[in-house]
C-alpha positions in Angstrom: 10.9 -20.7 -46.0 7.7 -21.2 -44.0 9.2 -23.7 -41.5 11.3 -21.0 -39.8 8.3 -18.6 -39.5 6.3 -20.6 -37.0 9.1 -20.8 -34.3 9.9 -17.1 -34.8 6.2 -16.1 -34.5 5.8 -18.3 -31.4 8.9 -16.7 -29.8 7.7 -13.2 -30.6 4.3 -13.9 -29.0 5.8 -15.3 -25.9 8.2 -12.4 -25.4 5.5 -9.9 -26.1 3.4 -11.3 -23.3 6.3 -11.6 -20.8 6.4 -7.9 -19.8 2.6 -7.8 -19.3 2.7 -10.9 -17.1 5.6 -9.5 -15.1 3.8 -6.2 -14.6 0.7 -8.0 -13.3 2.8 -10.1 -11.0 4.5 -6.9 -9.7 1.1 -5.2 -9.2 -0.1 -8.2 -7.1 3.2 -8.2 -5.1 2.9 -4.4 -4.4 -0.7 -4.8 -3.2 0.3 -7.8 -1.1 2.8 -5.5 0.8 0.0 -3.0 1.5 -2.2 -5.8 2.7 0.6 -7.2 5.0 0.8 -3.7 6.7 -2.9 -4.1 7.6 -2.4 -7.7 8.7 0.4 -6.4 10.9 -1.9 -3.7 12.3 -4.6 -6.1 13.3 -2.0 -8.4 15.0 -0.1 -5.5 16.4 3.0 -7.0 14.8 5.1 -3.9 14.4 8.2 -6.0 13.5 6.4 -7.2 10.4 5.1 -3.7 9.7 8.6 -2.2 10.0 10.1 -4.8 7.6 7.7 -3.6 4.9 9.2 0.0 4.9 12.2 1.1 2.8 15.0 2.7 4.7 14.1 6.3 5.0 10.4 5.6 4.4 8.0 8.1 5.8 4.4 8.9 6.6 2.8 12.1 5.5 0.4 13.6 8.0 -2.0 16.3 6.8 -4.0 18.0 9.4 -5.9 21.0 10.5 -6.7 22.2 14.0 -9.5 24.6 15.0 -10.4 25.4 11.4 -6.9 26.6 10.5 -5.4 25.8 7.1 -4.1 22.3 6.8 -0.4 21.6 7.4 1.8 18.8 6.2 4.3 16.9 8.3 6.6 14.0 7.3 6.9 11.4 10.1 9.2 8.5 10.6 7.0 5.3 10.5 8.4 4.5 14.0 6.0 7.1 15.5 3.0 5.3 14.0 4.3 1.9 14.9 4.8 2.9 18.5 1.1 3.9 18.6 0.1 0.5 17.2 2.3 -1.3 19.7 0.9 0.6 22.7 -2.6 -0.7 22.3 -4.1 -3.9 23.8 -6.2 -6.5 22.3 -6.9 -6.7 18.6 -5.3 -3.9 16.6 -7.0 -1.4 14.3 -8.7 -3.1 11.3 -8.0 -1.1 8.2 -10.0 -2.3 5.1 -9.3 -1.1 1.6 -11.7 -1.1 -1.4 -11.1 -0.9 -5.1 -7.3 -0.4 -5.1 -5.9 1.2 -8.1 -2.3 0.2 -8.8 0.1 2.1 -11.1 3.5 0.6 -12.0 6.6 1.5 -13.9 9.8 -0.5 -13.6 10.7 -0.4 -9.9 8.1 2.1 -8.6 4.5 1.5 -7.8 1.6 3.4 -6.4 -1.4 1.9 -4.6 -4.4 4.3 -4.2 -7.5 3.0 -2.4 -10.5 4.0 -0.3 -10.3 2.8 3.2 -12.2 2.4 6.4 -10.5 2.1 9.8 -12.4 0.1 12.3 -11.7 0.0 16.1 -13.5 -3.2 17.1 -17.1 -2.8 16.0 -16.8 1.0 15.6 -16.0 2.8 12.3 -13.4 5.4 13.4 -12.8 7.2 10.1 -12.4 6.7 6.4 -10.6 8.3 3.4 -8.0 7.4 0.8 -4.6 5.8 1.2 -1.8 6.6 -1.1 1.1 4.2 -0.9 4.3 4.8 -2.9 6.4 1.7 -3.2 9.9 1.0 -4.5 11.5 -2.3 -5.5 14.7 -2.9 -3.6 16.7 -6.0 -4.0 13.8 -7.7 -5.7 11.3 -6.9 -2.9 8.6 -4.2 -2.8 9.0 -1.8 0.1 6.9 1.2 1.2 8.7 4.5 0.5 5.9 6.8 1.6 2.3 6.6 2.8 -0.2 9.5 2.9 -3.9 9.4 3.7 -7.0 11.6 4.1 -9.2 11.2 7.1 -12.9 11.9 7.4 -15.5 11.0 10.0 -18.6 11.4 7.8 -18.3 7.8 6.5 -20.9 5.5 5.2 -19.6 2.0 5.8 -18.9 -0.2 2.8 -18.0 -3.3 5.0 
């Protein structure tokens, strides 16, 4: 009777670890998409950046002018990509710190503090919030929102 228990327990342990390993792999893959966006920014490779967005993906811009209450606007990523493409020389260098990744099935969220550098100058900082979806086996960005501050203490 004991001879059948060892293979059964081994199979149980292997299958119990599989979802955790898959989740870790998906977390790493979702974060890799976010990092590829920043690689694309630095290289001004808007084709790469566009390929990382899901169809219908959007950016959320939150802003305030002249002390008025903040407003929210949803933008097509093409607006942002056009701005990245217009520049000359090295692109903006966005650096993230301590990313927190949440995952369930085919959705993921990456939340991280960031600094945006323009050459040697720290332009602004804040938090990025990426919402990703898994489409056809690949992680794609469904939405990005961020905060922006200029009272930054560089971490880099």
